[in-house]
N, C-alpha and C positions, 0 to 999 in steps of 0.2 A: 184320690188315690187310686191306684188300681191293683187288684187284687188277682194272684197268678199261683193255682194250683194250692193255697195253704201257705203263700206268699204275698205280703202285702206293701206296695211300694209305697213310701211316705215321700221320700226325693229322688228323681231319675238323676244323676251327674253323670254327664257324657265328660270323659277327661281325653281323649282326641277320637279324631273320625279319618280314615284312609278311602280309598277309591274300594277298598276290601271290607274292611270292617269299623266298627263300631268300638271303642273301648268306654268302659261303664264299670263307676264305683257306687252303689246304689245303695241309700238309708231305707231296711225295710225292718220289717215286723214281720220273724223268722215264724216258722208252723208251729212251736212252742210255746210262740209268746215274747218272747226274747227280742230285743229291736236290736239291728246290729249292720254292719256293711256288707253288702254281696257285691264279688269285682265278677266283671263279667265280659266276655267277646258277642257283640253283636254282629253277626258275616253280611255282606250284604247280598249273597245269593247262597242260594242252595247247590246240593254234590252230586255228583254221579259216582260210582263206582261200576268197573266190570268187570268180573270172573270170565278169562279165556276159557273155555272147556273143551278140550279135541273129545275126538268120538271115544277114544279108551278111558275117559275119564281123568285125564290129567288135568291138572289146572295150572296158567304158565301164570307168572311172580315176576314182576322187574322189582332190580335192583337199583336203588336212587337212592343221592345223596339229600340229606334233610336240615337244612340249615338250622331250623328249630332243636334237633335232637344230636345235632354236630356229629350225626354217622350217618354210615350207610344201613338203608334199611330194606328191606324186602314188603313189597306189598303188590296190591290192585293196581291198573289203570285208574287212574281217578281224575278226575274235575272238579270246575264248575258249569253252572249250565248258566249261560250269557241269554243278554234279553231279546225276549219275545222267541225262544229256544225251547223244545220240550224237551223232558227228562230222557226219554230216547234216543232223540236227534242228538243231545249233546252227549249220551254213552256212546255212540256208534262217532260220533266227532271227534273224545276223546281217547278212543280205540286206535281212531285210526292214526289221529297226531301223535300219540306216546310209542306204537308200535308198530304203523303202516299196516296191519287189520284190517279188514273190511269186514262188515259180516252183514247181509240182508237183514230187513227188521222181523223180516217171519224168521229167524234164527236167535232171537233176543228174547228174554222174559222177563220182565219185571219181577224178584222176587221177594223186592220188601224193603223196610227203609231202615236206620238207622243214624243213631245220632254219637258222633265219634268220641264227644267227652260232656257228657249233661251238665255238667257240673260246673262246669266254664265258657263252654262254648253253646250259639244258637243252631250253627249248624245243623242241617240235617240232608243225607247222603240216601239217592235211590239207589237200589245195587239190584244191577244187571247180570246173568248170564247170558254168555255169548259163546252159542254152540260152534265153536270153528267147522269146516272142513278141511279135511286132507289136503297135504301141497307136494312139493317133492319130497321125500323121504321119507313120507310118513307123518309128518310133521307141519302145520301152517307154516307162511314164510312170515318170518319177520324182520322187521327194518328198524332199528328203534331209535328215537327222535333226537336229532342234535339240538344242542343248548335247554335242552329239559334235568340236566345230573342223571339220566339214565346213564346205570353203568355196562348192566347186562340182562339177561333175561333166563327163567328157567321152569323148564314143564316140569310137575310135581304131580303125585299122588294128591290127594287130599290129606291123607291120613301120613304121609311124610312132613307136612308143613312142621310138624314139631323139632324136626330137625334143624330146619333153619331159624328156630327162635333164639338160638344160644347167638346167632350173627345176628340177629335184629328182624323181627317181622314185625310190623309196625299193627298194632293192637286195631286198628279200623279192619285192615285185612283178616283177621284172627275173626273179627264180628263178621263180617261178609263171608265168610267161610262157615261160620257159623250159621249162616241163614240157606245157604248151598244147602247145607246136609240138611235143616229143616226141609228145603226145595223138594232134595230127593229122597225123602223118608228115613235118612239116616241118623 
């Protein structure tokens, strides 16, 4: 039997396995001593989230169709860390793949980690802020990726993100934005 922060696994039950995740329905002893089931998803790789930040303080969000939510969500560029890839390399790769933006490692900063849904997923994301240089028209040049479901992008001041919440802001994006605010001392 394996103990994990107050939970004791009596029997691990893997229901299904894909290249991205394992689906579990384990028999556990809960922290209060009750015996029960715990259904959760073990992801096969960690992830990265990139907050592109312009010199004027605006951040870039992408609007992307998300199948599980069955709606379009605003979020930061993100993705999985591939085998033998460092988190900072994965962050730069995801930023380039999804937005066409390139940033030198000198302008990338790891600002922390978050778990998108720690009650259900084992996934851990490393969050980076990418300080973007200016380009034509005072904004970095963006080229959205085809085939990713990305519909548009927007540069907004962090305080204005609350206006997007009614349109559907991904909870992971809000958590990443909170890490950015802590990083900036706000």
